[in-house]
DRENSETI-425340 format. One line per 2 residues: number of its first residue (from 0); for each residue x, y, z of N, C-alpha, C, CB. Coordinates in steps of 0.05 Angstrom, whole numbers, plus 32768, in hexadecimal, padded with zeros to 4 digits. Glycine has a CB too. Layout:
// DRENSETI-425340
NUM	X/Y/Z/X/Y/Z/X/Y/Z/X/Y/Z ~ ... .
// end
This chain:
// DRENSETI-425340
0	89CD/8838/890B/89C8/8845/88F0/89B5/8833/88E3/89E3/8848/88DE ~ 89A0/8843/88D5/898F/8832/88C5/8999/882E/88A8/8974/883D/88C4 .
2	8994/8816/88A1/899F/8810/8885/8988/880C/8872/89B1/87F7/8885 ~ 898C/8810/8858/8974/880F/8843/897D/87F6/8833/8970/882C/882E .
4	8967/87E6/8831/8968/87D0/881C/894F/87CE/880C/896D/87B5/8829 ~ 8952/87C3/87F5/893E/87C3/87E2/8936/87A5/87DA/8949/87D3/87C9 .
6	891E/879E/87DF/8915/8783/87D7/8909/8783/87B8/88FD/8779/87ED ~ 8919/8777/87A8/8912/8777/878C/88F8/8768/8786/8928/876C/877C .
8	88F1/8753/8798/88DA/8744/8795/88C1/8757/8795/88D9/872F/87A9 ~ 88C2/876D/87A3/88AB/877F/87A1/88A8/878E/8788/88AB/8791/87B7 .
10	88BD/8794/877C/88BD/87A1/8762/88B3/8790/874E/88D6/87AB/875A ~ 88BD/8776/874E/88B2/8762/873B/8895/875D/873D/88C0/8748/873E .
12	888B/875D/8759/886C/8757/875C/885D/876F/8751/8863/8752/877C ~ 8866/8789/8754/8859/87A0/8749/885C/879B/872B/8865/87BB/8753 .
14	8870/8796/871D/8873/8794/8700/885D/877F/86F6/8892/878A/86F9 ~ 885E/8767/8702/884B/8751/86FB/882F/875A/86FE/884F/8739/870C .
16	8829/8769/8713/880B/8770/8718/8801/8786/8700/8809/877F/8738 ~ 8816/8793/86F7/8810/87A5/86E4/880C/8799/86C8/8824/87B8/86E3 .
18	881A/8780/86C4/881A/8771/86A9/882C/877E/8697/8800/8770/869C ~ 8841/8788/869C/8855/8795/868A/8871/878F/8692/8851/87B2/8688 .
20	8883/87A0/8688/889E/879D/868A/88AA/87B4/86A1/88AA/87A0/866C ~ 8897/87C3/86A7/88A1/87DA/86BB/8893/87D7/86D5/889C/87F9/86B0 .
22	889E/87DC/86EE/88BA/87E2/86F0/88CB/87CA/86EC/88BF/87ED/870A ~ 88E4/87CF/86E2/88F7/87BB/86DF/8907/87B6/86F8/8909/87C1/86C9 .
24	8906/879D/8703/8917/8798/871D/8934/879C/8719/8915/877B/8727 ~ 8941/8797/8701/895D/879E/86FF/8960/87BC/8702/8968/8793/86E4 .
26	8951/87CB/86F4/8954/87EA/86F5/8952/87F4/8714/893C/87F9/86E2 ~ 893E/87E8/871F/8938/87F1/873B/8951/87EB/874D/891D/87E1/8747 .
28	895B/87D2/8748/8974/87CA/875A/898A/87DF/8754/8980/87AB/8753 ~ 898F/87E2/873A/89A5/87F5/8733/89A3/8812/873F/89A7/87F7/8715 .
30	898B/881C/873B/8982/8836/8748/8987/8837/8765/8964/883A/8743 ~ 8981/8820/8772/8983/8821/878F/89A1/8821/8798/8974/8809/879C .
32	89B1/8810/8787/89CD/8811/878F/89DA/882A/878A/89DC/87FC/8782 ~ 89CF/8839/8772/89DD/8853/876D/89D5/8868/8783/89D7/885D/874E .
34	89BD/8863/878E/89B2/8875/87A3/89BC/8870/87C0/8995/8872/87A3 ~ 89CD/885A/87C0/89D8/8857/87DC/89CC/8840/87ED/89D4/8870/87EB .
36	89B9/8831/87DF/89AF/8818/87ED/89C6/8807/87F7/899C/8807/87DA ~ 89C2/87FC/8810/89D5/87EC/881D/89D3/87CE/8815/89D3/87EF/883B .
38	89BB/87C7/880C/89B6/87AB/87FF/89A0/87A8/87EE/89B3/8798/8812 ~ 89A2/8792/87DE/898C/8789/87CF/8984/876C/87D4/8992/878C/87B3 .
40	896B/8768/87D4/8961/874C/87DA/894E/8741/87C7/8954/874A/87F5 ~ 8954/8729/87BC/8944/871C/87A9/8940/86FF/87B0/8950/871E/878E .
42	8929/86F3/87B0/8924/86D6/87B5/8921/86CA/879B/890B/86D0/87C8 ~ 8931/86B5/8796/8931/86A5/877F/891C/8690/8780/894A/8699/877C .
44	890D/868C/876A/88F7/8679/876B/8900/865D/875B/88DE/8687/875D ~ 88F9/8645/8766/8902/862E/875B/88F5/8627/8740/88FD/861A/876E .
46	88DF/8633/873E/88CE/862C/8721/88D4/863F/870E/88AE/862D/8723 ~ 88E9/8650/870F/88F1/8662/86FB/890D/865E/86F1/88EE/867E/8705 .
// end
């Protein structure tokens, strides 16, 4: 069976490239969970 996972880092990269507050990584993660995603991945940075 294929499983769906969302990497929040890519959502944050898109937000930072646009220079704004959207898309919001938290909202993306919540939407993915509500839509049936099997996992959420985030990589924490030491400098933040």
